C-alpha positions as CSV (number, residue, x, y, z in Angstrom):
1,M,14.3,-2.8,4.4
2,L,13.1,-3.1,0.8
3,D,13.2,-6.5,-0.8
4,N,13.7,-6.0,-4.5
5,A,15.1,-9.5,-5.2
6,P,14.0,-10.9,-8.6
7,R,11.6,-13.8,-8.3
8,G,11.1,-15.8,-11.5
9,S,12.0,-12.9,-13.7
10,I,10.8,-13.4,-17.3
11,C,11.7,-11.5,-20.5
12,I,8.8,-9.6,-22.1
13,E,9.3,-11.8,-25.2
14,D,8.5,-14.9,-23.2
15,I,5.1,-13.6,-21.9
16,E,2.2,-15.6,-23.1
17,I,-1.6,-15.3,-22.9
18,G,-2.9,-16.9,-19.8
19,M,0.3,-16.3,-17.7
20,S,-0.3,-14.6,-14.4
21,R,1.8,-13.2,-11.5
22,S,0.7,-11.8,-8.1
23,L,2.2,-9.7,-5.4
24,R,1.1,-9.5,-1.8
25,K,2.0,-6.6,0.5
26,V,0.7,-5.7,3.9
27,I,0.3,-1.9,4.0
28,T,1.6,-0.3,7.2
29,D,1.3,3.2,8.7
30,H,4.9,3.7,7.6
31,D,4.0,3.0,4.0
32,I,1.2,5.5,4.1
33,E,3.5,8.1,5.7
34,L,6.1,7.5,2.9
35,F,3.5,7.8,0.2
36,A,2.2,11.1,1.7
37,E,5.8,12.4,1.5
38,V,6.4,11.5,-2.1
39,S,2.9,12.4,-3.3
40,T,2.7,15.6,-1.1
41,D,-0.8,14.4,-0.2
42,H,-1.0,15.1,3.6
43,N,-4.8,15.0,3.8
44,P,-5.6,14.1,7.4
45,V,-8.2,11.6,6.3
46,H,-5.2,9.4,5.3
47,L,-2.9,10.2,8.2
48,D,-5.0,10.9,11.3
49,D,-7.2,8.2,12.9
50,D,-9.2,10.7,15.0
51,Y,-9.9,12.9,12.0
52,A,-10.9,9.9,9.8
53,R,-13.3,8.6,12.4
54,D,-15.4,11.7,11.9
55,T,-15.7,11.2,8.2
56,I,-17.5,8.8,5.9
57,F,-14.4,6.7,5.9
58,C,-14.6,6.0,9.7
59,L,-11.0,4.7,10.0
60,L,-7.7,4.5,8.3
61,Y,-7.2,1.4,6.2
62,T,-3.8,0.2,7.4
63,S,-2.6,-2.9,9.1
64,D,-2.6,-1.0,12.4
65,A,-6.3,0.0,11.9
66,A,-7.3,-3.5,11.0
67,D,-6.1,-4.7,14.4
68,E,-8.6,-2.4,16.2
């Protein structure tokens, strides 16, 4: 489920030099699959662990791959 709840929303007129905001997201295999669908980029280096291992990338950069 997507969580799009506003957190400390601020109007553009209230933005000042020095202000900052951050966002943290754990990228999952599901996120990569969804991105492949919307971008139409189905390159196996992004989607197939076995294929990626035989490239200069060595592995997929997802939360699942980080656990290996």
